[in-house]
N, C-alpha and C positions, 0 to 999 in steps of 0.2 A: 442638314446633315444624314447623310446614306446611311443604309443599313450593315454595310461592312462596319463602318467605321465607329458604329454606338457597339453593335456586337462587341468588336475588339477591346472596345473603353470596359463592357462588363466582363467580358471573359477576364482582364489584365485583371480588374480589380477585385474578382471574387463574385459577384454581383449573384447571386441566386433569391428564389422564393425566399423570404422571412418567416419562416412557419411552414406546416406541412412537409410534405419531403425533400424541398431544397432544389426542385429542379433549376438546370442554369437559367438565366435569365435572358442570355444573349439569343439561347436557341426558340425563345417562344417569337423572337421579331418574325414576322410575316409579312408579306405585300395582301394576303389574302384575308386580312382582318378590315374590319369595315367598322367593328367597334371594337374600343378598350376600355373596360372597366377596374377601377381603383377598388376594392375589397378592404372598405371598412366597418365590415358587419361585427368584428369583434367576436365572434361566433361563441367561441367557449364562455360558459360562468363565472363570473372574479374577473378576466383578462380585464383590461382596461389602458393598454399601449399603445395602440394604433391611435383610438382616438386622443389619447394626450399627443400622441407625437405632431397628429396632422393638426391638430387647435395649434401648435406652439410654432412648429412650422410650415404653414400651410402657404404660404409663397413658392418656396423651394420645392414643397413635394409636386404642388401643382403645376410650375413652371415644367417639372421634370415629365410630369404626365402628359403633357402639351406638347413637350417634345418628340417623347414617343407616338405620339400620334399625326404628331407631322413627318416623322421620319418611317412608318409603315405604310401611311399615305390612309388611316383611316378616315371615316367620316366626321366621327363624333368619340367624347372621352365620357364616361358616365363615372360622374363617386357615388358607389354603393354604401349609406349608410343608414346607422337606425335612425328612427324621427328621434327619439327620445337623447341621443348628443347633442342638445342643444347648443354649447359654448364651440364644438369643435365644427357645425354646422354654420354658425353664425360667424365666426374664423375663415370659412369658406366662403360665404356672402360676399366677405371684404376683397377676395382677391380674383374670384370666379370670373367675372367682369371684365378681364384683363385678358382672358384668351379662351377663343371663341371659340366653338365647337363643346367644351364643358359645362357640362350640367350635372346635379344633384339627383340621384335616384333614392329617393327615399324608402325606406324598409320599417315594415314594423317590426318589435322587439318579441321574438321568436325564434326558436334554435331549428334546425341549422341554417339561418340566413347565411350565414357565410361560406357554407358549402359551393363551389362556384358555379354546380351544376343547379342549384338552387337559386343563384344569385343571380347569375344569367337571366332563369325566368323573370322573375321578378322585376327585373330591368328592361330588357328587354323583348317580351316574353317568346323568345326562344327557346326550342326542347335538344340539349344536346344529344346525338344519339349517343344509347346505353352501349358502356364501352369506348365511345367517340372522344375527339380532344376537342375544345372549345373550337379552335379555329377551323374545323370542318362545318361551326355555322358563321363564323367570318369574325368570331370574339375572340380577344385575350385578355384574360385577369392579371394582375398585378398587386402584390402587397402593398399596403403603407410603405412598411420600413422597404422595403425594396425600393420604390420609387424615390424616400427620401435617399438611399444607399447611392444609387445612381447622381442625385443631384450632388453628393459627399464627395463624387469619383469623380463627375463632369468640372466641377466649379471649384475643388481645392485641394484635386488631384489624392484624396485619402481612400484609401480602397477597404475593404469591409474587414475590421479589427476586434470588433464588438458588438453585442447584439441587447436588446434592450429585453428585459426580462420581470416583465409582476412576481414580486414575491408577497405572498400573500397565507391566511388562514391566521395559523397557531405562531405568528410571529407577535413579535412583541413593538416592531413597526412596519407594518403592511408599506410594500414604495415598490414603485416602478426604476430599476435601475440598471446603469449601461456597463455589463460587466464585459472585461478582457476575454472574448475568445480564451478557451481552455481553462479558464478560472473554473472551479468546483459548484455543484448545486449548494456544497456545505459555507463556501465562500459567501455566494448571494445571501443564504439564509445569516448568516455571522453579521454583515452588512446591515441585515435587515432588523437589526437587535435581536438578533439568536430565536431559538423555540422557546413557546412558552408551558410548551411539558416537555415529559422524558418520554425517552424511545419514539422521538417521534419519526413520522412515518413522510416520505419523499414521492410528492406528486409529481412528477416531471411533464407538462405540456397541456396541462387543461385539464377536466375532473373530467368530462367526456368520453376524451378522444388519448388521456396520458395514459402514464404506464408508471409504475411505482420503480423508483431507482436508487441507486445507494449514494451516499454523501458526496462519493466520487467522481461520480460523474461530470464529466466536464462539460460545457455549457457551449453550444454548437450554433452555428447561424440558424438553427431553425427551432430556438428554445425558446418560447415565448411565456411561460411561468414554470413556478415551484411553487405547488399547494404545499402547506407543511400541517399534516393531518394525526391523527392520533390513531393506534392501532388500531383501535374498535371502532372505527370510522366506517358509518354504512360503504362506505367507495372502496377502501383498504377490504373491507370482506368480500366485497363483491368480486375485486380484482385479483385477490388471493384464491379465489375457490378453483377447483381442479376440474377441466373439462372432462374426465371422465364420473364424475360427480355431478356434473351439472347434466350430463348427458342423460344421466340415470332420475334424475328429479324430473326434468322434463321426459319423460318416458312414464313416469309417476302421474303428474301432476296436466301436461298442458289440456287442454278441451277444447281447445282448438277452434278460439273466440276470436281470431283473427283480429284482433286488438293492434299484434304489431304491424302487421301489415296493414292493416285500414289506417293507419298514422306514418308508414314511411314516408320519408321525404322522396326517396325516389322512385316507389311505387307510384305515388300520388304524380310523378311525373311521366308515366307509363312505362317506367322501365320494368322489364319483367324480373322484378323479385319479389318472393311471397317469403316471410320468413314462416308464415305459421304452416304452408305446404313443406318447406326444410323441416320443420320440426316433427312431423307424422314421420314423415320420410326417412330420416334421421334415426329417431327413435325405433321406429319400425323394422328399421331394415328392409326399408322399399325402395328400390329400384325399379321396378316397373318402367317408371317418368327420370330417365336419367338427366333433362334437362333440369329438374327443379333444385337437384345438383349443382350444372354447370352453370345454372344461373346466379349463384353466390358471390359467379364476380364481379356482380355489380349492385354488390351490397360497398356504399362507400364507408362502412365504418364507423359512422356517428352515434351509434349508441342508444338511440332515439327507441329501441325497440325493447331493451335490457333494462336502461336504469328509470324511463321514463312511463312506456305504452304497456308492461307485461304487469299483472295484477298478481301475478304467482310468485314475481320476482326468477324468472328464469331468461336462461340468457344466449339467446339468438344469435347476436351480434358474435359473440364471443365463438359460440358452436359452428358458424357460417366461415368464420374466419379462419378455423382449424380445416375443416374442407377445404376452402378454397387454397391455403398452403399445400393442401396435399394434391389437389388438382394440375398446380402450377411442376410441385415438385415431379409429376408425372408427366408434366409435356403437354397437359391440355393447354387450348387457350381459348379464350372466350369467342364466341360464335360472333357474328354479324346479325345483328337485329336492328329493327327501328321500333320507336316508343311508340305505343300507344296513344290515341287521345288524352291529353288533360281532362282528369272528370273534373263536372263542378262543384262535387263535395270538396276540394282539396281547401279551399280557403277557410271552411269551418274544420279544419283538421290539424292544421300548426300547432306547434307546441308552443305556449305562452313561455317567454322565459325567470318570470318568476314563477309560475307552479313550477316549472325545473328546476329551481335551486330548490324551491321546498322540500321537494320529493327527493332530493340529494343532502338533502339536511346542509346548504350551503347557506342558507340568508343571514346569519349572524356573522360570517367573514366579509359580505359584501358593503363593505366599509372604505374610504377612501385609500390611494394608491399612488401618491402624487409622486410627477416622474421628479428623476434624482439626472439631469442628460450630461452630467459629466462623469466620464470614465472614470473606472473608481481603480485603485490600486491593488495589486496582489502581487504576493511573496513569486510566484510560480505559475507558470499555467502547460499543459498537456492538451495540444491542440491536435485531431483526428484529423487526419488527410482525405477520410470519405466524411463530410458534411454537406455533400449535395447525391443526388441519383445521377450514375454514369460514372465514367471510371473515376476513380480517387486522384488527388493532385499528387506529384512525383516529388517527394523530399529533393530540395536543389542545395542544404545545407550538411552538416557533418559536425559530429558531436565535438565539439572545445568552438565552436564559430560564433564568433560576437554579433549579435543583432540588432536591430533597431528597431525601432516599433512603426510598422508597415513595411520593411521589406519583405517582398516577394522570399517568401522560406520553402516553398512547394508550386514547382509549373503544372500547367497545365497537361494530363494523357493525354493519349492518340483518343479519339473518339468525344464524346460527350463528355465536359470537364474544364473546371476555372482552377485559377491560381488559390494558393493558401499564403497569410502573408504573419508576420509575428504581432501580436498582439502588446506587448510589453517589449521595453529596452532588455537583452539581457544576455548572456552564454547558452547555447546550446549544450545543456546535457545529456540530451541523446534522442537520434533521429534515427528512424528507422520505415517502413515502407506504410507504417499505420497510423506512427503519429511524432510529434516533434514535443520534448521539453523543455522546457525555457526556463532559467532562472533569471530573474528578477536581478540588475547590478544599480538599480535606483533605490532609494530613499524610499520604499512602498510599503506601506500594513500590509 
C-alpha cells in the first residue's frame, strides 16, 4: 500500500492517537522512519485497556502494525510492552513469527515507561532531541488502540465511533468498556455498576496526568480512563489546590534537595529541564537566568516530580505548566537545543509502579477490570468536533437529520484534521461548529 492511500484511509475513518493529545495518525506516516513502535506500556497506574485489547486481538493489531512498517519502508517494528503483561506477551508470541521485522521490546514496570521519548530510548537506545519529534530520530510511535482502529477501518470499513475506557476505583464493577463517542462520563460509571460512594469525583485520563471533570463530560477518541474517587482522596486534594497557594508553599518550604530533578525522566535523558532550579527562581522571582523558565517547555507533565519525588508535597509540574502556558501566550517558542549525554545513574532512578501506586493511595483499586468489547448502548451522544490536535472537523449534518452509526457527520477541515462519524443511530438534535448532539432512535439502554 502506498503512503497516500493509507493516509487517506486513516483521515477518512477518523483515526487519531487513542490517548494523549490525539495526533491525527495519517500525518505521522513518513518515509524517514527506520523504526516504528507500538506503545503497550500502559503508562498510567490502573489502566488496563491496551494490554487487554492487544491480548484479545493480537493478530489483527500486529498485522496492521506490519502493514504500516511496509508502507513507510521501516526496517523494524518493535512492540514496547512491560514484562509483567505475561498473557499479552504469550498472545503476541503466537503471532509475531508470521510477520518479519516485528519483535518485542520488553520494559520494566516503571513510570512513565509509556512516555514516547522514554519508550524510544528504552527499546532503541535513541534520544529524541529536546522539543523534537520522534521522526527526527527515525522513529514513529503508535498506540495499540490506534492500530486496532486502523485494522477495523481497513478490513471492516468501520470508522472510529467508539473508545475503550477503563472505569475503576470506587465503582461497584471495575470494568473496561467500549463506549460510543459522545456518551458521558456518568454513562460509563452507570454501566460500571455506579459509584460506591456519595459525591464521587471523576478523574478522567489517569491518576498522574488526568483531570477532574464533570459527569457530563463526553467520551472522546482520547479518553482512556475514568477513576471514581472520594472527595478527600489525596489526588483530588492535590488537583484542586490553587497555583497561587502552591507558589507560596514552595517559597516557604522548598529546600532545594533536587529530588524532583534527580528523578525527572526527561532530565535523565539529557533534556534541559531542572524543576528544582525553576522552583527556586519562581518563588524568589529571580529572572537573572531566563533559560530556567524557557526550559519549562521541555517538561512532559508526567507529574512524577510532584506526586512521587517531592517529600514536601510541592507542585513543580503544575507551576511549570502555568509558566509554560504563559510563555506560549506571549509568543515565546522553545529553543533548539541538543540533549546532554544520558547519565549512568539513570537506571537507578526509575520509579517502580508499585511504589508509585502506594504513594498515590491506589493499591486497593488495583483489581481486575475485565474487557467488555461490545459497544454499549446510550440514549444520546454529544460528539465534540475537536477530538484531535489540529483544526476541528466541519459539521456535515444539520438539525433534524437522521443518521446511521458510522456515517460521516463532520468532514476534515483544511490543514491537520480528520473526519468524525456518528456513534449511534438517531436524529440530530443540534449541530454547530463545536459539537453534534444525536438522540437515539433505537431501543438502547
